[in-house]
N, C-alpha and C positions, 0 to 999 in steps of 0.2 A: 290861592286867594279867590274868595267868592265874592262876587259883587253883581252889579246889573249884567244881564246877559249871560249869567253864569248857569241857567237852568239846564241847558243841553249838556254841559260838562258833568253836572251832578248825576243826570240820568244816565250818561254813558258809564261814569265811574261806578255807579250802583250796580249796573248790569255786569260789568266786568268783574267786580268783587264778588258778587253773589255766585257767579259762575266758577270762582276758584276757591271758594271758602270750604274748608273740610271741619266739621264738628264732631267731635268725640264724644259719644253719648254714653260711654262705659263707665265714666265716673263722674261724680258731681263737680259743678264748677262754681266759684264764688259769684260770679256775675249773675249765673242763672239761679242760684239760691236766693240772692237778693231779689231778683226779678219775682221770683215766687213769693217771696215775703211781702213785697211791695203790690201784690195782686196782679203783676203782668202776665203775659202769655208766652214768654220766650224762655221756656225751661221744660224739661223732661222728668220722667218718672224718678230717674236716679236723684235729681235735685230736689224734687218734692219730698222723696222718702229721706235724704240727708237732713234737710230742714226739720221734718217733723221728729226725726229720732233724736237729734240734738235738742229740740225745743222742750221734749219729755223730760228733760232734766232741769229744766227752769220752773220755778213757781210761777203760774200763770200760764206755762206751755206756750204754744205757738203764738199767742196774743203778746206775750212778752217779748219774744223775738221779733214781731212785727213792729212793736212799739220802738225797739231799738233801732230798726232799719228806718222807720219814719223819722226818729230823732237825728239820724246821719243825714238824711235827706233835707230836713228842716234846717240843721245846721249850715249845710253847704249854701242853701238858699239865702239864709240870713247873712253868712259872711261874703258871699259875693254881692249881695246887695249893698252892704255896708262898704265894701272895697269900692264898688262902682259909683256909689253915690256919695256919702260923707267924705271917703278918703280919695275920690277923683283917679281911681286906676282905670286905665283904659285898655289894657292888653292883660290877657289871661293864659295860662298854659295849665291845662287840666290833665293830669297825669293819673291813668286808672280810671278812666271815664265810666266805665259800665256800660250796660245795655241803655240806650236813650229812653228816657220819659218825658214828662210833661215840664219838669223844671231843670233842664240842662242849662249849663253856665251861660251859654250866648243868650238864651232867652231871658234869664234874669238879668245880666248885665246889659244887653241892649235894650231892655224895657226902660232902665234908668238912663243909659248912655248910648244912644242908636248907633254912634261911631265905634263901639268897642269891638275889638279884634280878639278872636279865641282861637287857640289851637288845642285840639283834643288829641291825647295819646293813649292808646291801649294795645296790649298785645293779643287779646283775646279774638279768634275769628268770628265769634257770636257778635262782638260789638262790630267789627269790620262789616259783617254782612248788613248792619243797620247804619253805616257811616253816612249814608245820603241824608238821614235825619239830621245829623250833626252840622250839615253843610248849608243849611237853610238860614242864612244870614241876613240882616237888614242891608238894604242897599248901600247905607253909609258905612257900614261896618264890613267885617270880614271873619270868616271861619275856615278852618282846615283840620284834616284828620291825618294823623301819622299812626302807622301800625309799628310800635316800638315798645321796648321794655324799660321799666324803671331802672334796671340794673345797667343800663347803657346810656348815662345822661349826655355823653358826647353826640351820639346820634340824636337824641331828642332835641338837644339846643340847636344843633346844625340844621335839622328839619324845620324847627319852630321859626328859624330866623328868615325863613322865606316869607312868613307872613307878619311876624312880629318884629319891632325894632327892640332889640335886646340892649341899646343903649339907653332906653327910657324904662321907667319903672314897669315892673311885671307883677301881676299877682299869680303865684304858683299855688296851684291847688292840689292837695294829695289827701283827698278824703276818701277813706276806706281801702287804702291800698298798702300803707306801710306794714299793717298787720299780716301781709302776705309776703313779706320779705324777711326771711331768716337772718339770724346774727351772722352767719357765715358769709353773708354778701354785704355786710357792713352797711347797714340802711342808713346810720347817721352821716356816714361818709358820702353815701350817694345824694342825701339832701345837701350837704355842704357843697358838692360839686354842682349841683343845679343853681345854688345860690350865689356861688363865687362870681360867675361873670355878669350877673345882673347888678343895676346900679342901686346906690342907696335910694330908700323910697320904695323899694319893692317889698312885696309881702308874701308871707307863707301862711296858708291855711291848712291845718291838717286835722284828721280824726283818727282815733286808734282804739281798739278794744281793750278793755282793763282788766289786769290780772289782779287788782287789789280792789276790796269793798263789795264784791259779789262772788263768793266762792264757788256757787253752783255753776257759774259761767265755765269754768275750767272742765268740769264734767261734760257740759253740753258741747263744748268745742272738740273734747277727746271724741265723743260720738260722730260728730259731724266729719271730723278729719279722718275717720276710718274710710270713707269713700271718696274724699275731696282731691282733686287734682293738684291744687295748691292749698296746704295746710294754713288755717288760721293760727296766729301766733298771739297769745296775750302777753302785755307789758304793763309795768306799774306806771303810776304817774311820774315818779322819778326817771324812768327810763324814757318815756314819752317826752319829758323836758329837754333831754339831750337833743332832740331833733331841732330845738328852738334855741340852741346855744348861740349867744352874741346877737339874738334879735330882741327887740323892745315888744314886749307882749301888749297886745290891744284887748280892751274890754275887761271881762272879769279874769282874764288869764287862762290857765290850764283847769278846766272844769269838766263835770260831765256834760255831755251833749245837751240834756235838757235844761241845763243851767247857763249855757252860754248865749249871750246877748250883746249887741253893740253898746257902748257907753250911752248914757242918758236915755236908754230905753228899758222897759220893764222886762223881767224874765220872760221866756215864751211859757206858754200854757202847755203843761205836760199832760200825757195820757195817764198818769197816776201810777204808773209802773216804774221802778227803777231802771235807769239806764246805765250799764257797765261799759261805758266807753267815754274816751276823753275828747274834746275839741278844744283848738287854740288858734289864734291868729297872731303872727309876729310881724314886725317891721325890720328891714334892713337898715341899720343906722348909717 
């Protein structure tokens, strides 16, 4: 738990983690490919090459890929802002956090609700190396970071309970991570296990690459996956809907990311390029 007087703990943790992190640069990694497409600096040649090779299959090339990644970040920001603001959520569990940037969940949520508490989860050592950025909470709130895998919900929930009160509503954020989980790992079952112990009034926010509506994306992902440590998996709208079984959909429902917006607000301004990915927010009744 991070609060007043926590600066020394953050510094100590950062130094310890950086000293133990081992990064494999022999294959591309999803978090680093995203970082490259977002204009970050935490990537290597293999990540840039994978992104550019895949983007070459898309009309619009790398700019189309960048538009899709920007749409994902915009969806994340819009969904968290809506949860923390209009819907009154004060706790967030962000799984598959990715490399930190300027619009992390705690910055968005705590701007609206300074007392919001956030737990980040990622298995990637690159994210671990930057975990200190994710621990910069407001004095009123709290943040923490767990190195864990979405495939192990029990470990995630047990670790999150040190910072979050799981008897109170939680916003579970799975943005850009479910399309890295193969069917053999039962991703719908993993989501259900995360949702089962949290109370009514909790929310799930997800995004997922689409297999329908933009056929050239399949070829782009095939090329990217040739050198990817964790392959991207495309799913249809019907398959994405299964992650939200039993939940009450918020806003426009399951739509492409460039079309998702909270109720009573206008649709976002798009880049003008199609976005082959779905976004949705659901409430546990």
